[in-house]
N, C-alpha and C positions, 0 to 999 in steps of 0.2 A: 543647804546641808552643810553642816560644819565638821571639822576635821579635829579630833583631839589625840595629842602626841599618846601611844602606846595603847590605844583603842580601836575596836575593828567595829564597834556598833554604828557608826555613820557609814564607814567604808560598805560594811557587809549588807546595810540595808539599801544600798545602793548597787553594789555589783556582786554577782555572784562569784565569788572565789571559792577555791578547792578547801581552804581552811574554815570557810565560815561556818560549817555545821559545826565545828568542835572548838569554837570560841565564843565569848560572850557569859553575860551573867547566869544565862541557863544552859549553858554550855550548846549554842545553836541560835545562829541568825538568818532568819529568813530575808531575801531582798523583798523590796516592796514591788517591785515588778520583773518578771524573769520570762522567759522565750516559754514558749508552749512545747509540751512534750508529744511525741507521736509513739504509737503503738506497732509493734514489729514483732511477728509471730507469739504474740502473748507478752513480750516484754517491753517496758516503757523506757524509752530513750528520751532522755534530757536532751536540751541542748542541741537539735538535731543539724542545724545550719552550722553551727560552731565546731559540732563534730567533722563535717565535712571538710571544713578549712584545716581539721587537725591532720587530717587524711592526704588532704593536699600538701600540707608542709610537711611530712614523712617522704611523700615522693619528691619533691622538691630539694630538700635535703640530702637526700641520695644521690640526685644528682650533682648536686654542689660535691658533695664526697668524691664522687666520680673523678669528676674535674680536677680537682684539688689534688688526688692522689696520681693523676696524669700527669702533672707538671715535676716531673722527676728531679729538677733541679733547683726549683723555685725557693724563693728565701722564705724561711718559716713554714713550708708546709708540713712536717710534722706535727709543729705546735698547733696551728691553725685547726687542723684537721680535729683534734681533741675537741674543740669548741662545738664544732658540728655534730659529730657522734652524741655527744652530751644533749645537746637541744634535740637530736631525734628522740632521744629515751623521754626526755622530759614531753615532747609531744604524743609520745606513745602512752605516758603515764595519763595525761591530762585528757585523751581520747577516754578512758575508761573510767576517770574520775568525773569528768565534766558530763559524762553521758548517763552517769549512776548504773553502769555494768555492774561496779562495784558500789553498791548502795550506802548511803552514808549511814543508814543503820546497822551496817554489817562489822563485827567485832575487829574485822582487817583494813576497815577503811581508815582508821587513824593511823596505822602502820604504814599505808601507803601514801598518804597524805604528807608524813613525815619523810618518806622516801624523796618525793615530790620537792619538799621544801628543802632539802639537803642539796638535792641535786641542781635546784633552782640556785641556791647560795653558791654552790661549785661552777655551776657554768658561768656565772657572771665573774666570780675569780679568775676563770680561764681568760675569758675577754678581758680582763684587767691585764693579766701577764701577758698575752700576745702583743696588748700595746705595748710592751716594754722589749720586744723582740727585734724589732726593726732598728733598735739603738745599739744592738749588738754586744749587751753588758756580759753574755755568754753568747758563743756562736751556737747558732741556731743547728738544730739537727745533731748535737752532740749527746752524749749521755749524759751530761750535768746539765743541760738546757730541757730534755725531755725528762728526765727524773724528776729535777725540780719542781716543772710544771705538775706532773704527776702528783708528787707527794702534797703539793700545795692545794690541787683539787680534792685530794683525798681528806686533809684535814678541815677545809671550808665543808666539805658534805658531812662529813663526822659532828661539826658543831652547828650546821642547820638541822642535821637529823635530831641530835641530844635536844636542841633548843624546842623545836616541835614535839617531841615524844612527850618532854617533861612538863610541856604547857600542856598538850591534850591530857595528860595523866593527873598534872598536878604536883609533880616530883620535884625535887631540889630546890625548893623556895618559890618555882615557878607556877602560876595560876594563869587558867584560861579565862577569869575574871577580868584580869589585868595583864594581858600577853605582851609585855614592853618588850622582852627579848623576841618573840616573835616579829613584833613589828618593826624593830631594827632589821634582821635578816630576810625579811619578807617584802619589804618596802623600802625601807632607807640604804641598804645596802646594795642592791641591783641601781639604785638611783647613782648613788656613789661612784662603783665602778663605771657606769655609763658615761658619767660627766669626766672621769678622770682618763678615759680610753680615748675620747673624741679629744679631748685637749693635747694627749701625745701625739696622737696621729697627724693633727694640724701642726704640730710643732716638727714632726718628721718629715711633713710634705715640706713645708716652707723652708726649712733649712738643709735638707737632703736632695729633694728632687728639682729637676727643673721645669717638670710637668705641673700645672697647676690643676688639671682636671679632675684628679682625684678628691679635691676640696669638696667638690660636688657631689660624690659619692658620701662623703663623711656627713656634708649636711642634709642630705635625703635620709641617709640612715637615723640621725639624730634625730630628723622633724616627724619622721614615722614611729619612732620609738615615743616623742613626747604625745603627738596625736593617741597613740593607743591610750596611753594614761589619761589623758583628758576625756577621751569618748566613753572609758571603763568607768573612772571615779567622778566624772563630772555631768554625763549626759546619757548615763544608761537607762535610766528610769525615763527621760524625755523619750530617746528613741523608743524604748519597749513600748509606750503608751501610744506613741504617733503610727507604728505600725502595726497595733492591735496585738501586741504579744507576739508576733511571728518569729523577731529576731529581739536581741537587745544590746545592749553594749559591749559585752563580752564577744560578741560574733566580730565586730569591727576591731575591736581591740586583739584578739588573737590573729586577724589578718593583716593588720599595720603592723604587729610583731613579727611576723614572717616576712614582710616587704623589709623591715629593720635588719632582720637577719641575710636576708638575700643581698642588701647592702651592703653588709659587712663583707660578704663573698667579693661582690663588684668590687669593692675599693682594694681588697686584698689581690683580686687578679690585676688590678690596674697597675699596681705598684711592682710586682713582680715579672720578671722576663724568665722565659725559659731559654736555658744554654741548649741549643740547637745540637753541638758539638756531643755532649754527654748524652743526648736524651736518648733513651732506648725504647720510649713508645710509639715513635713513627719512624717511617723511613724517610732519609732525608738524601737528595744528591747533591754531591759537590763537585761544582764546576770549577774547572781551572781552565782560566784564558790566557792564551800568550799572543804575543805580537807575530803573526805569521811568517812576515818578512825576516824577523830575527831567528825563527826555528831553524836549528840546524837539521843538516838531511840524516836521515836514519841511517844510511848507507855510511857515512862518516864514521859511526860508531860499530861498524859490522854488523848492524842490525838486517836481519832477512825480509827483503820486503814482500816477500811472497805469503808472509804469515801477517801483513799489513792490510788494514781495509783499502790504504791508498797505494798499495804496491801493484806491481806489473798484473795485468791480468783484471786490474779494477776499472771501474768507469774514469778514474784519474788518471792510470797509467804512468803510476810513479809519481806523482807530484802530490805535494800536501795542499788539502784544501784549507781556504781561507776562512775565517769567520764573518769576515765581511764581503759579500759579494758571491761566495763560494769560489773564489780563484785566489791562489797564493801568488807570491812573486815569482817562485820559480814556473809554476804553471805558465804564469805571463810572459816570462824572458826565455822561458827554456833552458834545461841543464846543459850546457856547455862542457867542453873538455876539462878536466882538472875540477870539476864541480863546482866553477866559478859562478855560474848560472847565466853567461853572455855567450852566445853563440860565436866561434872563432872567425868567421865570414864578417864580423861587425868591425874588428881590427884594433880591439884594444889592448894594444902593445904584442899583437901577435903576428 
């Protein structure tokens, strides 16, 4: 199979993409081999195995968002959570579009496909911008950082949405026969964002962190992304024929993309630490350890021993407990006259 810049003919003949029914010379390209459909309650469901992965992705993304929001003081928490929210919406849309619950023949399918394309463009832009958060060009969590991210994502969403609608409808000089603009925002832009993000994070880890383990998370994430593209665009037909149409490359591509997103979370979690002093998400005990031999007697400051666990009537009979061995210096030597701690009969100047 050969690839031609600006053309989806060969790509859609191999991979079953959301936009494939809306591009091509006849405005619709059918893949050579695709997964079998199943009938549920009189409704045909396409790509059932891929739809199952979409459901798993929704659940896993919800779990990741919960853990991110629990790290109240982590750097870039508010920025990175935008990426996972957008990924969740993409997976939800993909579930309805891949399964043909929204039929390709429906008049609303092009609009949902355009929204999907716009969200895809904005999500990769969000990932790219998050790659700069660690360099602290703008302090994370501030209105400047958050609104800059939101406005940028909104701009890229509008750009992707407009290019998709104009291509599907043949508006403003765009054409579904030669969808060059859609080719750029749908295929090249995500690749560019991932490459820049990976390079930025490698620089961040090498220059600012002592720990090198996060590099492994970056490599695994980039590898899963690359494998997803290879399985989808190069081996989808081979896989489909080998397993008798039960699954195709889209199933493995969706699964690998989920793993890549999970590695983004794993990487972010590994380079951010929670400040327990300011964390309100969990109850932490604060321990203050003092040298028992140097601790002053409470009575020297007029403290009522009867209100202490170590006062008269307690098991320690007025002596301060030690953290080592359970016996303090006063308990060992005894409290003599004048509070010096030595009995008068031992003859220390008395």
